[in-house]
C-alpha positions in Angstrom: 65.9 89.2 66.6 66.1 86.7 63.7 65.6 83.3 63.4 69.5 82.5 62.9 69.8 83.6 66.8 67.1 81.3 68.2 66.2 77.8 68.3 62.3 77.1 68.5 61.2 73.9 70.3 57.6 71.9 69.9 55.4 74.3 70.8 51.8 73.1 72.8 48.6 74.7 72.4 47.2 75.3 75.4 43.2 75.5 76.0 41.2 77.9 77.5 39.9 78.1 80.8 36.5 78.3 81.1 35.2 81.5 82.8 32.0 83.7 82.9 33.3 87.1 80.7 33.9 90.2 82.9 31.1 92.1 81.1 28.5 89.2 82.2 30.0 89.5 85.6 28.7 91.8 88.6 31.7 92.1 90.5 33.2 93.8 87.7 32.9 96.6 85.6 33.3 97.7 82.0 33.3 100.0 79.8 34.8 99.8 75.5 37.2 101.5 73.7 36.2 102.4 70.1 33.5 99.9 69.0 34.3 96.0 69.0 33.2 94.0 65.6 31.1 91.5 66.5 33.6 88.8 64.5 36.3 90.2 66.2 37.6 87.9 69.3 36.8 90.1 72.8 39.6 91.3 74.6 39.8 92.5 78.3 42.6 94.7 79.3 42.4 95.6 83.4 42.1 99.3 84.4 45.7 99.1 86.0 47.9 97.3 83.4 46.1 99.9 80.8 47.6 103.1 82.8 50.8 100.8 83.3 51.3 100.7 79.7 50.4 104.4 79.1 53.1 105.5 81.8 56.0 103.2 80.0 55.0 104.3 76.6 55.2 107.6 77.5 58.3 107.3 79.8 60.7 107.6 76.3 59.1 108.4 72.9 62.1 108.6 71.1 62.7 105.0 71.0 60.4 101.8 70.9 59.5 100.0 74.0 57.5 97.0 75.1 56.8 94.2 77.0 54.6 90.9 77.8 50.8 90.2 78.4 49.9 88.2 81.5 46.4 86.7 81.8 44.1 84.1 81.0 42.9 83.0 77.2 39.3 81.8 78.6 35.5 80.5 76.8 32.7 81.7 78.2 31.0 78.8 79.2 27.2 80.6 78.5 27.9 81.1 74.8 31.0 79.0 74.4 32.4 81.8 72.8 36.4 82.8 73.7 37.9 85.7 74.9 40.9 87.4 75.8 41.8 88.7 80.0 44.8 91.0 80.3 45.3 91.0 83.8 48.9 91.9 84.2 51.9 93.2 82.4 55.7 92.8 82.6 58.2 95.4 80.9 61.1 94.3 78.8 64.4 95.2 80.2 67.0 93.5 78.2 66.0 94.2 74.7 67.6 95.7 71.8 66.0 98.8 70.2 66.0 101.5 68.0 63.9 104.7 66.7 61.8 102.0 64.4 62.4 98.4 66.0 62.0 96.7 69.4 63.6 93.6 69.8 63.7 90.7 72.3 66.9 89.1 73.6 67.3 85.6 75.3 68.2 88.0 78.6 64.6 89.3 78.1 63.0 85.9 77.8 64.8 84.6 80.5 63.8 87.5 83.7 60.3 87.7 81.8 59.7 84.0 82.8 61.4 84.5 86.4 59.1 87.4 86.9 56.6 85.6 86.4 56.9 82.5 88.1 57.9 84.5 90.8 55.3 87.4 91.0 52.4 85.7 88.8 52.4 82.3 88.4 48.9 81.7 88.2 48.9 83.7 85.3 49.3 82.4 81.4 51.6 84.8 78.4 48.3 86.3 76.5 50.8 88.0 74.0 52.8 90.8 73.7 53.0 95.2 73.8 55.1 97.6 72.1 55.3 101.4 71.1 55.2 103.1 67.9 56.1 106.6 68.4 54.7 108.6 65.8 54.5 106.4 63.7 50.8 105.0 63.9 49.4 101.2 65.0 50.4 99.0 62.4 52.6 96.1 62.8 55.9 95.6 60.5 57.2 92.7 59.3 59.6 92.5 61.9 56.9 92.8 64.3 55.0 89.9 62.5 58.5 87.6 62.7 57.9 88.4 66.5 54.6 87.0 66.8 54.6 84.3 64.6 57.5 82.9 66.3 56.8 83.8 70.1 52.7 84.2 70.4 51.8 81.9 68.1 48.5 80.6 70.6 45.2 81.3 68.7 44.0 83.4 71.4 47.4 85.4 71.9 47.4 89.1 70.9 49.5 91.6 70.1 49.0 95.8 71.3 50.4 98.8 69.4 50.5 101.6 71.3 51.4 105.3 69.8 52.2 107.8 72.7 53.2 111.1 70.5 49.6 110.6 68.3 47.4 109.0 71.6 46.3 106.1 69.6 46.4 102.0 69.8 44.8 98.5 69.3 44.7 94.7 69.2 46.0 92.6 66.6 44.4 89.2 67.1 44.8 86.0 65.0 42.3 85.3 62.2 42.0 83.2 59.1 46.2 82.5 59.2 46.9 86.4 59.9 46.8 89.1 62.0 44.3 91.8 61.7 43.4 94.5 64.3 40.1 94.6 65.9 37.7 97.4 66.2 37.9 97.9 69.2 38.5 96.1 73.4 37.2 96.5 76.5 38.5 98.2 79.9 37.6 96.6 82.9 38.0 97.2 86.6 36.6 95.9 90.2 32.6 97.7 90.3 34.2 99.8 93.1 36.6 101.5 90.5 34.1 102.6 88.1 34.9 106.0 87.9 38.7 105.9 87.8 37.9 103.3 85.0 35.0 106.1 83.3 38.2 108.7 84.1 40.4 106.2 81.9 38.5 105.2 79.1 37.7 109.1 78.8 41.4 109.7 78.2 42.3 107.2 75.8 39.5 108.9 74.0 40.7 112.0 74.8 37.6 113.0 75.9 37.1 115.7 79.0 36.5 114.2 82.2 34.7 117.2 84.7 34.3 115.4 87.6 37.2 116.4 90.6 36.8 120.1 89.8 36.1 120.3 86.5 38.6 118.5 85.2 42.2 120.7 86.9 43.9 117.7 88.3 46.4 116.3 86.0 45.9 113.1 84.5 48.1 110.2 85.8 49.2 109.5 82.0 50.1 113.2 82.1 51.7 113.8 85.2 54.1 110.4 84.1 55.0 112.6 81.0 56.0 115.3 83.0 57.9 114.2 85.6 60.0 112.1 82.7 60.3 115.2 80.9 62.0 116.6 83.9 63.9 113.4 85.2 65.3 112.3 81.9 68.7 112.6 81.7 70.5 114.4 78.3 70.4 111.6 75.2 73.3 111.6 73.7 71.7 110.4 69.8 70.2 113.0 67.7 67.0 114.2 68.2 64.5 113.0 66.5 61.7 114.9 63.3 59.7 114.8 65.9 61.0 116.2 69.3 62.8 118.5 66.9 59.2 119.8 65.8 57.9 119.9 68.9 61.5 121.5 70.5 60.5 124.3 66.9 56.8 124.5 67.7 57.6 125.2 71.8 60.5 127.5 70.9 57.7 129.3 68.8 55.0 129.2 71.2 57.4 131.0 74.1 58.9 133.6 71.2 55.7 134.8 70.7 54.5 134.7 74.1 57.2 136.9 74.9 56.8 139.4 71.5 53.3 139.8 73.2 54.7 140.4 76.3 57.1 143.1 75.0 54.7 144.7 72.7 52.2 145.0 75.6 55.1 146.3 77.8 55.7 149.0 75.7 52.6 150.3 74.7 51.8 149.7 78.7 54.7 152.2 79.3 54.1 154.4 76.3 50.6 155.2 78.1 52.8 155.7 81.7 54.9 157.7 79.4 51.8 159.9 77.6 49.6 160.4 81.5 53.0 161.7 82.6 53.2 164.4 80.0 49.8 165.2 80.2 49.9 165.5 84.4 52.8 167.5 83.9 51.2 169.5 81.5 48.2 170.3 84.2 50.7 171.2 87.0 52.2 173.7 84.9 48.7 175.4 83.8 48.0 174.9 88.1 51.0 176.6 88.9 50.1 179.1 86.2 46.9 179.9 87.5 48.2 180.2 91.3 50.7 182.6 90.4 48.2 184.8 88.2 45.5 184.6 91.7 48.6 185.7 94.1 49.3 188.8 91.4 45.6 189.6 91.5 45.6 188.7 95.2 48.4 190.7 95.8 47.5 194.1 93.6 44.3 194.0 95.5 45.7 194.1 98.7 48.0 197.2 97.8 45.0 199.3 96.4 43.3 199.0 99.8 45.9 200.0 101.5 46.4 202.8 99.4 43.0 203.8 99.6 42.9 203.7 103.6 46.3 205.8 103.5 44.4 208.7 101.6 40.7 208.4 102.8 40.7 210.1 106.1 43.7 207.5 108.3 42.3 209.6 111.6 38.8 209.0 111.5 39.2 205.0 110.7 41.7 205.0 113.2 38.9 206.4 115.5 36.7 204.1 114.1 38.4 201.0 114.5 39.7 201.9 118.3 35.9 202.3 118.6 35.4 198.9 117.5 38.4 197.4 119.2 36.6 199.1 122.6 33.2 197.6 121.6 34.4 194.2 120.8 36.1 194.3 124.4 33.0 195.6 126.1 31.0 192.8 124.6 33.1 190.0 125.7 33.3 191.4 129.4 29.5 191.7 129.0 29.5 187.8 127.6 32.1 186.4 130.4 29.8 188.2 133.4 26.7 186.7 131.4 28.2 183.3 131.2 29.2 183.8 135.0 25.5 184.8 135.8 24.2 182.1 134.2 26.7 179.3 136.1 25.4 180.9 139.0 21.8 180.7 138.1 22.2 177.3 137.0 23.2 176.4 140.5 20.6 178.0 142.5 18.4 176.4 140.1 19.9 173.1 141.1 19.5 174.1 145.2 15.8 175.3 144.4 15.1 172.3 142.4 16.2 169.8 145.5 14.6 172.0 148.0 11.3 171.6 145.7 11.3 167.8 145.8 12.3 167.4 149.6 9.3 170.0 150.4 6.8 167.8 148.1 8.2 164.7 150.5 7.1 166.2 153.1 3.7 167.6 152.5 3.4 163.9 151.3 4.1 163.1 154.6 1.9 166.0 156.1 -0.8 164.9 153.7 -0.7 161.5 155.8 -0.6 163.1 159.0 -3.5 165.4 158.2 -5.8 161.9 158.0 -4.6 161.0 161.2 -5.5 164.6 162.8 -8.9 164.6 161.7 -9.4 161.3 163.2 -7.9 162.8 166.1 -10.0 165.7 166.2 -13.5 163.9 166.0 -12.3 161.9 168.9 -11.9 164.9 170.9 -15.3 166.2 170.0 -16.6 162.9 170.9 -14.8 163.1 174.5 -15.7 167.0 174.9 -19.1 165.9 174.7 -19.1 163.3 177.2 -17.2 165.3 179.7 -20.0 168.5 179.2 -22.5 165.4 180.1 -20.4 164.6 183.3 -20.0 168.2 184.0 -24.3 168.2 183.4 -24.2 165.5 186.1 -21.9 166.6 188.7 -23.1 170.4 188.1 -26.7 169.3 189.1 -25.5 167.0 192.3 -23.2 169.7 193.2 -25.6 171.3 196.2 -26.2 167.7 197.2 -22.4 166.6 197.9 -21.8 170.5 199.3 -24.4 169.8 202.2 -23.0 168.8 205.4 -25.1 165.8 206.1 -25.2 165.1 202.3 -22.7 161.9 202.5 -25.1 160.5 205.8 -28.2 160.8 203.7 -26.3 159.5 200.6 -25.8 156.6 202.9 -28.8 156.4 203.9 -30.7 156.2 200.4 -27.9 153.6 199.3 -29.2 151.5 202.4 -33.5 152.2 201.8 -32.4 151.5 198.1 -30.8 147.6 199.7 -33.7 146.9 201.5 -36.4 148.3 199.0 -34.0 145.4 196.5 -34.9 142.8 199.3 -38.0 143.6 199.6 -38.6 143.3 196.1 -36.6 140.4 195.8 -38.7 138.8 198.7 -42.1 139.9 196.9 -40.9 138.3 193.6 -40.1 135.0 195.9 -43.9 135.1 197.4 -45.4 135.4 194.1 -43.5 133.2 192.3 -44.4 130.6 195.2 -48.4 131.5 194.9 -48.1 130.9 191.3 -47.0 127.5 191.5 -49.2 126.5 194.3 -51.9 128.2 192.3 -51.3 125.9 189.2 -50.9 123.0 191.6 -54.4 123.5 193.1 -55.7 123.5 189.6 -54.2 120.2 188.4 -54.8 117.9 191.3 -57.9 119.3 193.0 -61.5 117.9 191.8 -65.2 119.6 193.0 -67.1 117.3 195.6 -70.5 116.1 193.8 -73.9 118.2 195.1 -76.9 116.6 197.3 -79.6 116.8 194.6 -77.6 114.5 192.8 -78.1 112.1 195.5 -81.8 111.4 194.1 -81.7 109.7 191.4 -83.9 111.7 188.8 -87.2 109.6 187.2 -85.9 106.6 184.8 -82.3 106.7 186.3 -81.5 104.1 188.6 -79.3 105.0 191.7 -75.8 104.3 191.8 -74.7 101.1 193.0 -72.9 100.4 196.4 -70.0 100.2 194.7 -70.2 103.0 192.3 -70.2 105.1 196.2 -67.4 106.8 197.3 -66.0 105.6 200.8 -66.1 108.3 202.5 -67.1 112.0 202.0 -66.1 115.7 203.2 -68.1 117.6 204.3 
């Protein structure tokens, strides 16, 4: 775009917003890309915005692409130093571009304004970005013209990305001109620190080892692969870079196919050599088998000739005797097997009987103890019976006497009377004993007459001491 196509009005300078820097706010995480210099304008760009710009740059590397940077122009209240915070990016959809230039149009600005008012009304335009496929990071005269006329605010920046060489950088206003900063900062919410570190490593071409050793595709590489698969055929002539890439890829494919062909030829040659070796071995084996068969056949024929010449009748007789002996031995073996089976059956029967006899013997042993006790009881009964028999034998003559029964009854009656007399004597004796005991305790003897004359020197008994009566 030239100055004749757009008329610029009066430009007003925005006042920066007082806001704490993201690297001093505990809510955010920040990582530096390259090395920011102390005199550089601190520039912070959100992780998602940086990733979106990288994807846009990789979507078509044959021409330059671009867009607008949205965010805040700020001053840190703690230090009073200004900084820029890029939080969103809008792709330019209506523009004119070539392999080495990118130009905004009236339609581009109108659409960018509408999109910002609709999606991000609280964000300011803090700069712009565009790509330099394989050209490096710099601002051409055309780029300087665009920046001076459209992004002349003191804190507005320019961002250039080279998607082929994988380089990028910001430009700031310094001393009335535009100078590239030494580095900038990638920012994200503190919870997205892992994704932030992964993006920083990818931008600086450092390996990512998390998530299975970096086996997954990065977002930018995924976008490039998808774009390569879905990109329609271009009508323009391929760029030198693309031709170089195609030539390199074709050379790599040709080299790979050549190596694969050589390997296939070597493999087939080895297989053919092994097949030849195996065929030679098989032929040698066939010859060896044939020689062995010929030798065996000659040996058999020699044996047959010897048998035919060396007394065939005796040989046949010996052969017949050997067959007869073999048959007899077979019959004997069969008889021995039958006898063994019979003996085995009998042994089983004898074993069963032996077990039954053992059980009976155990029962008989228990019964023997009972028999021994009964035998002792029988002996005791026999002794008692013999004693009673002796008593009966002694009383036999009496019982045999004709008047023995009467005599026994008389004897029993006399014994009864004697028992009564004994009882009566026992009772009489008892009474006498009781009476004598009573007399001993209650009877006192009377005093003698000599005791009536007092002894000399002894007073006679008084009237009161005399008994009232006396028994003579």
